[in-house]
N, C-alpha and C positions, 0 to 999 in steps of 0.2 A: 392708269393711262387715261388720257382724255378721249372724249368721243371722236374728235377730229383725227387723232392718231390712229384709233381703231378703224375708222372709215378709210384712211389712207392705206393701212395694212390690208384691209379686205379688198380694196380696189386693186392693189398690187397683186394679191393672190388670184383674183379673177382674171387679171390680164395675163398672168403666168399660165393659168389653166388654159386660156384661149390659145396662147402661143404654143403650149405643149400639144394641144389638140391639132393645130395646124402642122407642126413638125412631125407628129406621129403619122398624120395622114400622108404627108410627103414621103416619109421613110417607107411606109407600107406600100405606097404607090410605086416607089422606085425599086425597092428590094423585091417586092412581090411580083414583078414582071416575069413572065415565062419566056425563056429563051426561044421557044418555038413560035412565039407570037401570042396574040390575045384570042380568047374564045369568042365565038359569035354569040351575041346576046340571046338569040333564039335558042341556041343549044343550052346555054346556062339556065334559062327559064324552064326548058323542058326537063332538064336533069333535076332541078330543084323541085319542080312540081311532082315528078315521079318519085322523088325521095320521100314526099309527104304521103303518098298513096299507101293503102293498106298492104302489108307484106303478104306475099303469096306463099313463101317457103320459110319454114323455121329450121334452122340448122341444128342438127343433132349429131353428136360424135359417132354414135353407133351406126347411123344411116350412112354417114360419110365413109366410114371404114368399109362397110359392105359394098358401097359403090366402087371404092378403090380396089377391093379384092376381086370384084366381078369383071 
């Protein structure tokens, strides 16, 4: 193959990748909508930051069973 053909193929592939990214973004934005509405950005930030914090409790099966039985 000549260099010009390879460049055309590479450009076509890059264009397809961009189009795929745009379509994926559109689909995720459309399908991923919650029926109850959108979350407040402050709430999302708070939840994400708290998920990164150090965990206070470690789950153990035996402790869980003791709590259930008591």
